[in-house]
NULUMSE-952701 format. One record per residue (C-alpha): x, y, z; residue in one letter. Coordinates in nm, 2 decimals, always signed. Layout:
<px = X, py = Y, pz = Z, rest = a>
...
END
This chain:
<px = +1.36, py = +0.76, pz = +0.63, rest = x>
<px = +1.25, py = +1.10, pz = +0.75, rest = x>
<px = +0.83, py = +1.14, pz = +0.81, rest = x>
<px = +0.84, py = +1.51, pz = +0.80, rest = x>
<px = +1.07, py = +1.81, pz = +0.69, rest = x>
<px = +1.25, py = +2.11, pz = +0.83, rest = x>
<px = +1.01, py = +2.32, pz = +0.57, rest = x>
<px = +0.70, py = +2.18, pz = +0.72, rest = x>
<px = +0.79, py = +2.19, pz = +1.04, rest = x>
<px = +0.90, py = +2.52, pz = +1.04, rest = x>
<px = +0.58, py = +2.65, pz = +0.91, rest = x>
<px = +0.37, py = +2.50, pz = +1.19, rest = x>
<px = +0.61, py = +2.58, pz = +1.47, rest = x>
<px = +0.71, py = +2.99, pz = +1.31, rest = x>
<px = +1.04, py = +2.94, pz = +1.48, rest = x>
<px = +1.34, py = +3.07, pz = +1.28, rest = x>
<px = +1.66, py = +2.93, pz = +1.19, rest = x>
<px = +1.84, py = +3.16, pz = +1.50, rest = x>
<px = +1.63, py = +3.01, pz = +1.76, rest = x>
<px = +1.64, py = +2.64, pz = +1.60, rest = x>
<px = +1.91, py = +2.59, pz = +1.37, rest = x>
<px = +1.90, py = +2.37, pz = +1.08, rest = x>
<px = +2.17, py = +2.11, pz = +1.27, rest = x>
<px = +1.94, py = +2.08, pz = +1.57, rest = x>
<px = +1.64, py = +2.07, pz = +1.34, rest = x>
<px = +1.79, py = +1.77, pz = +1.16, rest = x>
<px = +1.84, py = +1.61, pz = +1.51, rest = x>
<px = +1.48, py = +1.69, pz = +1.60, rest = x>
<px = +1.34, py = +1.52, pz = +1.29, rest = x>
<px = +1.60, py = +1.20, pz = +1.37, rest = x>
<px = +1.46, py = +1.18, pz = +1.68, rest = x>
<px = +1.12, py = +1.19, pz = +1.60, rest = x>
<px = +1.16, py = +0.93, pz = +1.32, rest = x>
<px = +1.25, py = +0.67, pz = +1.59, rest = x>
<px = +0.99, py = +0.79, pz = +1.81, rest = x>
<px = +0.74, py = +0.73, pz = +1.54, rest = x>
<px = +0.89, py = +0.40, pz = +1.48, rest = x>
<px = +0.86, py = +0.28, pz = +1.87, rest = x>
<px = +0.47, py = +0.42, pz = +1.85, rest = x>
<px = +0.39, py = +0.29, pz = +1.52, rest = x>
<px = +0.40, py = -0.09, pz = +1.39, rest = x>
<px = +0.66, py = -0.11, pz = +1.10, rest = x>
<px = +0.67, py = -0.40, pz = +0.88, rest = x>
<px = +0.85, py = -0.30, pz = +0.61, rest = x>
<px = +1.02, py = -0.58, pz = +0.47, rest = x>
<px = +1.03, py = -0.86, pz = +0.16, rest = x>
<px = +0.82, py = -1.17, pz = +0.22, rest = x>
<px = +0.84, py = -1.48, pz = +0.01, rest = x>
<px = +0.77, py = -1.72, pz = +0.23, rest = x>
<px = +0.45, py = -2.01, pz = +0.18, rest = x>
<px = +0.29, py = -2.31, pz = +0.32, rest = x>
<px = +0.11, py = -2.53, pz = +0.13, rest = x>
<px = -0.18, py = -2.64, pz = +0.31, rest = x>
<px = -0.40, py = -2.90, pz = +0.10, rest = x>
<px = -0.53, py = -2.70, pz = -0.20, rest = x>
<px = -0.45, py = -2.38, pz = -0.03, rest = x>
<px = -0.14, py = -2.14, pz = -0.08, rest = x>
<px = -0.09, py = -1.96, pz = +0.26, rest = x>
<px = +0.13, py = -1.63, pz = +0.26, rest = x>
<px = +0.22, py = -1.56, pz = +0.63, rest = x>
<px = +0.38, py = -1.25, pz = +0.80, rest = x>
<px = +0.53, py = -1.13, pz = +1.10, rest = x>
<px = +0.20, py = -0.99, pz = +1.31, rest = x>
<px = +0.25, py = -0.62, pz = +1.22, rest = x>
<px = +0.11, py = -0.40, pz = +1.00, rest = x>
<px = +0.29, py = -0.10, pz = +0.78, rest = x>
<px = +0.29, py = +0.28, pz = +0.82, rest = x>
<px = +0.17, py = +0.32, pz = +0.50, rest = x>
<px = -0.09, py = +0.04, pz = +0.49, rest = x>
<px = +0.05, py = -0.04, pz = +0.10, rest = x>
<px = +0.13, py = -0.38, pz = +0.04, rest = x>
<px = +0.25, py = -0.45, pz = -0.30, rest = x>
<px = +0.13, py = -0.82, pz = -0.45, rest = x>
<px = +0.29, py = -0.95, pz = -0.75, rest = x>
<px = +0.15, py = -1.27, pz = -0.92, rest = x>
<px = +0.35, py = -1.40, pz = -1.21, rest = x>
<px = +0.51, py = -1.08, pz = -1.26, rest = x>
<px = +0.19, py = -0.91, pz = -1.26, rest = x>
<px = +0.09, py = -0.65, pz = -0.98, rest = x>
<px = -0.27, py = -0.74, pz = -0.83, rest = x>
<px = -0.52, py = -0.49, pz = -0.73, rest = x>
<px = -0.89, py = -0.42, pz = -0.79, rest = x>
<px = -1.02, py = -0.12, pz = -0.88, rest = x>
<px = -1.38, py = -0.03, pz = -0.72, rest = x>
<px = -1.64, py = -0.06, pz = -1.00, rest = x>
<px = -1.74, py = +0.28, pz = -0.89, rest = x>
<px = -1.61, py = +0.57, pz = -1.09, rest = x>
<px = -1.56, py = +0.89, pz = -0.93, rest = x>
<px = -1.51, py = +1.14, pz = -1.21, rest = x>
<px = -1.78, py = +1.28, pz = -1.43, rest = x>
<px = -1.73, py = +1.22, pz = -1.84, rest = x>
<px = -1.33, py = +1.10, pz = -1.79, rest = x>
<px = -1.40, py = +0.99, pz = -2.13, rest = x>
<px = -1.46, py = +1.32, pz = -2.26, rest = x>
<px = -1.76, py = +1.25, pz = -2.48, rest = x>
<px = -1.98, py = +1.46, pz = -2.34, rest = x>
<px = -2.02, py = +1.82, pz = -2.44, rest = x>
<px = -2.18, py = +2.15, pz = -2.34, rest = x>
<px = -2.21, py = +2.46, pz = -2.55, rest = x>
<px = -2.23, py = +2.67, pz = -2.27, rest = x>
<px = -1.91, py = +2.58, pz = -2.11, rest = x>
<px = -1.55, py = +2.72, pz = -2.22, rest = x>
<px = -1.39, py = +2.41, pz = -2.46, rest = x>
<px = -1.75, py = +2.31, pz = -2.49, rest = x>
<px = -1.66, py = +1.95, pz = -2.28, rest = x>
<px = -1.88, py = +1.87, pz = -2.04, rest = x>
<px = -1.67, py = +1.90, pz = -1.66, rest = x>
<px = -1.35, py = +2.01, pz = -1.80, rest = x>
<px = -1.17, py = +2.37, pz = -1.87, rest = x>
<px = -0.93, py = +2.47, pz = -2.05, rest = x>
<px = -0.65, py = +2.72, pz = -1.90, rest = x>
<px = -0.70, py = +3.07, pz = -1.92, rest = x>
<px = -0.41, py = +3.34, pz = -1.99, rest = x>
<px = -0.17, py = +3.05, pz = -2.23, rest = x>
<px = -0.09, py = +3.09, pz = -2.55, rest = x>
<px = -0.17, py = +2.69, pz = -2.63, rest = x>
<px = -0.44, py = +2.60, pz = -2.82, rest = x>
<px = -0.70, py = +2.35, pz = -2.66, rest = x>
<px = -0.94, py = +2.15, pz = -2.88, rest = x>
<px = -1.18, py = +1.88, pz = -2.81, rest = x>
<px = -0.99, py = +1.64, pz = -3.05, rest = x>
<px = -1.16, py = +1.38, pz = -3.29, rest = x>
<px = -0.81, py = +1.17, pz = -3.25, rest = x>
<px = -0.91, py = +0.94, pz = -2.96, rest = x>
<px = -0.78, py = +0.65, pz = -2.77, rest = x>
<px = -1.13, py = +0.52, pz = -2.67, rest = x>
<px = -1.48, py = +0.67, pz = -2.81, rest = x>
<px = -1.47, py = +0.92, pz = -3.06, rest = x>
<px = -1.29, py = +1.26, pz = -2.87, rest = x>
<px = -0.99, py = +1.33, pz = -2.65, rest = x>
<px = -0.88, py = +1.64, pz = -2.48, rest = x>
<px = -0.58, py = +1.80, pz = -2.71, rest = x>
<px = -0.31, py = +2.06, pz = -2.59, rest = x>
<px = -0.08, py = +2.25, pz = -2.84, rest = x>
<px = +0.18, py = +2.40, pz = -2.68, rest = x>
<px = +0.25, py = +2.78, pz = -2.76, rest = x>
<px = +0.51, py = +2.85, pz = -2.58, rest = x>
<px = +0.70, py = +2.75, pz = -2.28, rest = x>
<px = +0.43, py = +2.71, pz = -2.00, rest = x>
<px = +0.18, py = +2.49, pz = -1.82, rest = x>
<px = -0.10, py = +2.46, pz = -2.03, rest = x>
<px = -0.35, py = +2.25, pz = -1.91, rest = x>
<px = -0.73, py = +2.09, pz = -1.92, rest = x>
<px = -0.87, py = +2.08, pz = -1.56, rest = x>
<px = -1.17, py = +1.90, pz = -1.46, rest = x>
<px = -1.46, py = +2.08, pz = -1.28, rest = x>
<px = -1.66, py = +1.82, pz = -1.06, rest = x>
<px = -1.55, py = +1.80, pz = -0.78, rest = x>
<px = -1.44, py = +1.41, pz = -0.70, rest = x>
<px = -1.54, py = +1.34, pz = -0.37, rest = x>
<px = -1.27, py = +1.18, pz = -0.18, rest = x>
<px = -1.19, py = +1.08, pz = +0.21, rest = x>
<px = -0.94, py = +1.03, pz = +0.46, rest = x>
<px = -0.91, py = +0.82, pz = +0.65, rest = x>
<px = -1.00, py = +0.54, pz = +0.36, rest = x>
<px = -1.13, py = +0.24, pz = +0.43, rest = x>
<px = -0.93, py = +0.01, pz = +0.56, rest = x>
<px = -0.96, py = -0.20, pz = +0.23, rest = x>
<px = -0.91, py = +0.10, pz = +0.05, rest = x>
<px = -0.62, py = +0.24, pz = +0.14, rest = x>
<px = -0.59, py = +0.48, pz = -0.18, rest = x>
<px = -0.73, py = +0.63, pz = -0.49, rest = x>
<px = -0.59, py = +0.55, pz = -0.83, rest = x>
<px = -0.63, py = +0.78, pz = -1.13, rest = x>
<px = -0.52, py = +0.62, pz = -1.47, rest = x>
<px = -0.54, py = +0.82, pz = -1.80, rest = x>
<px = -0.41, py = +0.76, pz = -2.19, rest = x>
<px = -0.16, py = +1.03, pz = -2.35, rest = x>
<px = -0.07, py = +1.05, pz = -2.70, rest = x>
<px = +0.24, py = +1.29, pz = -2.79, rest = x>
<px = +0.33, py = +1.44, pz = -3.11, rest = x>
<px = +0.66, py = +1.65, pz = -3.17, rest = x>
<px = +0.67, py = +1.73, pz = -2.82, rest = x>
<px = +0.95, py = +1.90, pz = -2.75, rest = x>
<px = +0.96, py = +1.98, pz = -2.34, rest = x>
<px = +1.24, py = +2.25, pz = -2.34, rest = x>
<px = +1.27, py = +2.35, pz = -2.02, rest = x>
<px = +0.96, py = +2.20, pz = -1.91, rest = x>
<px = +0.86, py = +1.85, pz = -1.85, rest = x>
<px = +0.63, py = +1.69, pz = -2.13, rest = x>
<px = +0.30, py = +1.59, pz = -2.11, rest = x>
<px = +0.16, py = +1.44, pz = -1.73, rest = x>
<px = -0.09, py = +1.48, pz = -1.48, rest = x>
<px = -0.17, py = +1.66, pz = -1.17, rest = x>
<px = -0.39, py = +1.58, pz = -0.88, rest = x>
<px = -0.51, py = +1.87, pz = -0.67, rest = x>
<px = -0.65, py = +1.79, pz = -0.31, rest = x>
<px = -0.87, py = +2.03, pz = -0.15, rest = x>
<px = -1.03, py = +2.03, pz = +0.23, rest = x>
<px = -1.41, py = +2.16, pz = +0.25, rest = x>
<px = -1.29, py = +2.48, pz = +0.25, rest = x>
<px = -1.18, py = +2.46, pz = -0.12, rest = x>
<px = -0.85, py = +2.53, pz = +0.02, rest = x>
<px = -0.58, py = +2.36, pz = -0.15, rest = x>
<px = -0.38, py = +2.09, pz = +0.05, rest = x>
<px = -0.13, py = +1.92, pz = -0.17, rest = x>
<px = -0.06, py = +1.82, pz = -0.54, rest = x>
<px = +0.05, py = +1.51, pz = -0.66, rest = x>
<px = +0.20, py = +1.41, pz = -1.00, rest = x>
<px = +0.36, py = +1.16, pz = -1.24, rest = x>
<px = +0.59, py = +1.41, pz = -1.38, rest = x>
<px = +0.90, py = +1.19, pz = -1.33, rest = x>
<px = +0.70, py = +0.98, pz = -1.62, rest = x>
<px = +0.62, py = +1.27, pz = -1.86, rest = x>
<px = +0.55, py = +1.22, pz = -2.20, rest = x>
<px = +0.79, py = +1.38, pz = -2.51, rest = x>
<px = +0.88, py = +1.35, pz = -2.86, rest = x>
<px = +0.64, py = +1.10, pz = -3.08, rest = x>
<px = +0.46, py = +0.85, pz = -2.86, rest = x>
<px = +0.13, py = +0.65, pz = -2.94, rest = x>
<px = -0.16, py = +0.61, pz = -2.70, rest = x>
<px = +0.04, py = +0.48, pz = -2.34, rest = x>
<px = -0.15, py = +0.41, pz = -2.03, rest = x>
<px = -0.07, py = +0.59, pz = -1.72, rest = x>
<px = -0.15, py = +0.55, pz = -1.32, rest = x>
<px = -0.11, py = +0.73, pz = -1.05, rest = x>
<px = -0.20, py = +0.59, pz = -0.72, rest = x>
<px = -0.19, py = +0.82, pz = -0.40, rest = x>
<px = -0.34, py = +0.87, pz = -0.05, rest = x>
<px = -0.58, py = +1.17, pz = -0.02, rest = x>
<px = -0.43, py = +1.41, pz = +0.21, rest = x>
<px = -0.53, py = +1.46, pz = +0.56, rest = x>
<px = -0.85, py = +1.63, pz = +0.58, rest = x>
<px = -0.94, py = +1.61, pz = +0.21, rest = x>
<px = -1.26, py = +1.61, pz = +0.12, rest = x>
<px = -1.23, py = +1.67, pz = -0.30, rest = x>
<px = -0.98, py = +1.63, pz = -0.55, rest = x>
<px = -0.95, py = +1.75, pz = -0.91, rest = x>
<px = -0.73, py = +1.66, pz = -1.21, rest = x>
<px = -0.50, py = +1.90, pz = -1.43, rest = x>
<px = -0.41, py = +1.76, pz = -1.78, rest = x>
<px = -0.11, py = +1.90, pz = -1.89, rest = x>
<px = +0.17, py = +1.99, pz = -2.16, rest = x>
<px = +0.42, py = +2.22, pz = -2.06, rest = x>
<px = +0.64, py = +2.19, pz = -2.37, rest = x>
<px = +0.77, py = +2.47, pz = -2.55, rest = x>
<px = +0.63, py = +2.30, pz = -2.85, rest = x>
<px = +0.45, py = +1.97, pz = -2.98, rest = x>
<px = +0.11, py = +1.86, pz = -2.89, rest = x>
<px = -0.06, py = +1.62, pz = -2.63, rest = x>
<px = -0.33, py = +1.44, pz = -2.60, rest = x>
<px = -0.50, py = +1.30, pz = -2.32, rest = x>
<px = -0.83, py = +1.01, pz = -2.32, rest = x>
<px = -1.04, py = +0.77, pz = -2.10, rest = x>
<px = -0.97, py = +0.95, pz = -1.76, rest = x>
<px = -1.04, py = +0.71, pz = -1.44, rest = x>
<px = -1.07, py = +0.81, pz = -1.06, rest = x>
<px = -1.13, py = +0.54, pz = -0.83, rest = x>
<px = -1.03, py = +0.37, pz = -0.51, rest = x>
<px = -0.78, py = +0.11, pz = -0.54, rest = x>
<px = -0.85, py = -0.20, pz = -0.36, rest = x>
<px = -0.52, py = -0.32, pz = -0.25, rest = x>
<px = -0.44, py = -0.63, pz = -0.10, rest = x>
<px = -0.49, py = -0.58, pz = +0.24, rest = x>
<px = -0.19, py = -0.53, pz = +0.57, rest = x>
<px = -0.17, py = -0.88, pz = +0.75, rest = x>
<px = -0.46, py = -0.99, pz = +0.94, rest = x>
<px = -0.44, py = -1.04, pz = +1.29, rest = x>
<px = -0.35, py = -1.43, pz = +1.24, rest = x>
<px = -0.06, py = -1.30, pz = +1.02, rest = x>
<px = -0.16, py = -1.41, pz = +0.72, rest = x>
<px = -0.33, py = -1.37, pz = +0.35, rest = x>
<px = -0.48, py = -1.66, pz = +0.22, rest = x>
<px = -0.47, py = -1.67, pz = -0.12, rest = x>
<px = -0.73, py = -2.00, pz = -0.16, rest = x>
<px = -0.70, py = -2.16, pz = -0.47, rest = x>
<px = -0.70, py = -1.83, pz = -0.73, rest = x>
<px = -0.34, py = -1.92, pz = -0.80, rest = x>
<px = -0.21, py = -2.23, pz = -0.77, rest = x>
<px = +0.06, py = -2.22, pz = -0.99, rest = x>
<px = +0.20, py = -1.88, pz = -0.99, rest = x>
<px = +0.54, py = -1.73, pz = -0.83, rest = x>
<px = +0.35, py = -1.48, pz = -0.56, rest = x>
<px = +0.58, py = -1.21, pz = -0.43, rest = x>
<px = +0.45, py = -0.98, pz = -0.19, rest = x>
<px = +0.69, py = -0.65, pz = -0.06, rest = x>
<px = +0.62, py = -0.40, pz = +0.21, rest = x>
<px = +0.82, py = -0.09, pz = +0.16, rest = x>
<px = +0.94, py = +0.22, pz = +0.34, rest = x>
<px = +0.96, py = +0.39, pz = +0.01, rest = x>
<px = +0.58, py = +0.38, pz = -0.04, rest = x>
<px = +0.40, py = +0.69, pz = +0.05, rest = x>
<px = +0.36, py = +0.72, pz = +0.43, rest = x>
<px = -0.02, py = +0.72, pz = +0.56, rest = x>
<px = -0.10, py = +1.11, pz = +0.57, rest = x>
<px = -0.17, py = +1.06, pz = +0.92, rest = x>
<px = +0.16, py = +0.94, pz = +1.04, rest = x>
<px = +0.32, py = +1.22, pz = +0.82, rest = x>
<px = +0.09, py = +1.49, pz = +1.06, rest = x>
<px = +0.20, py = +1.29, pz = +1.35, rest = x>
<px = +0.56, py = +1.33, pz = +1.31, rest = x>
<px = +0.55, py = +1.69, pz = +1.18, rest = x>
<px = +0.34, py = +1.77, pz = +1.48, rest = x>
<px = +0.57, py = +1.62, pz = +1.73, rest = x>
<px = +0.87, py = +1.78, pz = +1.55, rest = x>
<px = +0.65, py = +2.11, pz = +1.60, rest = x>
<px = +0.63, py = +2.10, pz = +1.93, rest = x>
<px = +0.97, py = +1.97, pz = +2.02, rest = x>
<px = +1.13, py = +2.29, pz = +1.80, rest = x>
<px = +0.90, py = +2.52, pz = +1.96, rest = x>
<px = +0.95, py = +2.37, pz = +2.34, rest = x>
<px = +1.36, py = +2.45, pz = +2.26, rest = x>
<px = +1.28, py = +2.79, pz = +2.10, rest = x>
<px = +1.11, py = +2.89, pz = +2.47, rest = x>
<px = +1.40, py = +2.77, pz = +2.68, rest = x>
<px = +1.27, py = +2.43, pz = +2.77, rest = x>
<px = +1.42, py = +2.06, pz = +2.69, rest = x>
<px = +1.24, py = +1.79, pz = +2.55, rest = x>
<px = +1.33, py = +1.39, pz = +2.52, rest = x>
<px = +1.09, py = +1.18, pz = +2.33, rest = x>
<px = +0.75, py = +1.24, pz = +2.38, rest = x>
<px = +0.83, py = +1.44, pz = +2.72, rest = x>
<px = +0.96, py = +1.77, pz = +2.80, rest = x>
<px = +0.99, py = +2.05, pz = +3.04, rest = x>
<px = +0.97, py = +2.45, pz = +3.07, rest = x>
<px = +1.08, py = +2.67, pz = +3.29, rest = x>
<px = +0.80, py = +2.87, pz = +3.32, rest = x>
<px = +0.96, py = +3.15, pz = +3.43, rest = x>
<px = +1.16, py = +3.16, pz = +3.08, rest = x>
<px = +0.82, py = +3.12, pz = +2.93, rest = x>
<px = +0.67, py = +3.38, pz = +3.09, rest = x>
<px = +0.91, py = +3.64, pz = +3.03, rest = x>
<px = +0.75, py = +3.73, pz = +2.69, rest = x>
<px = +0.37, py = +3.77, pz = +2.58, rest = x>
<px = +0.53, py = +3.59, pz = +2.23, rest = x>
<px = +0.66, py = +3.27, pz = +2.49, rest = x>
<px = +0.29, py = +3.26, pz = +2.60, rest = x>
<px = +0.15, py = +3.25, pz = +2.26, rest = x>
<px = +0.41, py = +2.96, pz = +2.20, rest = x>
<px = +0.31, py = +2.76, pz = +2.53, rest = x>
<px = -0.04, py = +2.78, pz = +2.43, rest = x>
<px = +0.03, py = +2.64, pz = +2.09, rest = x>
<px = +0.26, py = +2.34, pz = +2.23, rest = x>
<px = -0.07, py = +2.28, pz = +2.46, rest = x>
<px = -0.26, py = +2.24, pz = +2.13, rest = x>
<px = -0.02, py = +2.07, pz = +1.94, rest = x>
<px = +0.00, py = +1.84, pz = +2.23, rest = x>
<px = -0.40, py = +1.74, pz = +2.23, rest = x>
<px = -0.32, py = +1.70, pz = +1.80, rest = x>
<px = -0.12, py = +1.44, pz = +1.87, rest = x>
<px = -0.31, py = +1.27, pz = +2.11, rest = x>
<px = -0.59, py = +1.24, pz = +1.93, rest = x>
<px = -0.36, py = +1.13, pz = +1.58, rest = x>
<px = -0.23, py = +0.85, pz = +1.83, rest = x>
<px = -0.57, py = +0.77, pz = +1.93, rest = x>
<px = -0.67, py = +0.75, pz = +1.54, rest = x>
<px = -0.36, py = +0.52, pz = +1.46, rest = x>
<px = -0.47, py = +0.29, pz = +1.76, rest = x>
<px = -0.82, py = +0.25, pz = +1.61, rest = x>
<px = -0.68, py = +0.17, pz = +1.28, rest = x>
<px = -0.50, py = -0.08, pz = +1.44, rest = x>
<px = -0.14, py = +0.09, pz = +1.35, rest = x>
<px = +0.02, py = +0.09, pz = +1.69, rest = x>
<px = +0.25, py = -0.09, pz = +1.94, rest = x>
<px = +0.07, py = -0.03, pz = +2.25, rest = x>
<px = -0.21, py = -0.21, pz = +2.35, rest = x>
<px = -0.18, py = -0.05, pz = +2.71, rest = x>
<px = -0.18, py = +0.33, pz = +2.60, rest = x>
<px = +0.18, py = +0.43, pz = +2.74, rest = x>
<px = +0.24, py = +0.65, pz = +2.48, rest = x>
<px = -0.01, py = +0.88, pz = +2.65, rest = x>
<px = +0.22, py = +0.88, pz = +2.97, rest = x>
<px = +0.51, py = +1.09, pz = +2.83, rest = x>
<px = +0.25, py = +1.34, pz = +2.65, rest = x>
<px = +0.32, py = +1.63, pz = +2.93, rest = x>
<px = +0.03, py = +1.88, pz = +2.91, rest = x>
<px = +0.04, py = +2.23, pz = +3.09, rest = x>
<px = -0.27, py = +2.35, pz = +3.12, rest = x>
END
């Protein structure tokens, strides 16, 4: 698994395929993937080993952590987590109205410039109201939350992600060239710049479906401060109802503790308990950012006539000084180096680095 992509790296480094070929970029990403694995604790495996200790059942794991911080736990086949009781979304039940707002639903607005019909419907999953979108054409028609949902990264160790749940009902919904009824989460930084978008489009609803509970669990991206939710019907015809939205912190069973065990106490004495660490889960955004920065620095060093091995690099100063552009890139390399140091420091503070002696600093050459 690669922690970053060619596109992400080039967006930061600004290097062309003529300077760093696609083949070589793939090699850089593969090498950095190995470097990340050597820096960060990886506990990606399946564990089903238990030991009875009196009336307690304790699950023992290897003494390590995961890049993603996601630990999936199932009790009797049901996934275990607790949602923080504090609701972060305003008017998630869409019962409150505001006559001064377009659509008259408090904290929600319909999309503008579409041919769809937006209704505060009397058909509801819970309560009296829901948000209805009747498609008028093949387009992305949506209701969007207007109140900023406060999020943060890094999340607290015991709250590695945010969980958004909602109920959706469809009637005669034909997807056409679209996907149907689904939801997007839009993540913004402190300057209201869109950082990333997550969705459950892979599980979009079409046709005729009764009320169905849907769930999206995601990390807030690096530097995210707020989020908004978009309820979408992009079918060519048909209707989609949305109701009972909830946006909360997800309290997942945490990663292995320092004594390498999770004490399950007496809560589930007769249940089969299944724990999974999976590298296919969402990787922690800080690790993603670290990988991208390492790859971007490697690409810039290569494009500047230098060589790189692991975290170390060497640049021919005469080659670098031949052009102003190279000087700018040298400055970028140094900035990326500082960013990398900061990210590894933060990973260390979270207990996610393998090296307790800070040996990873040795290879971080800085040309200042």
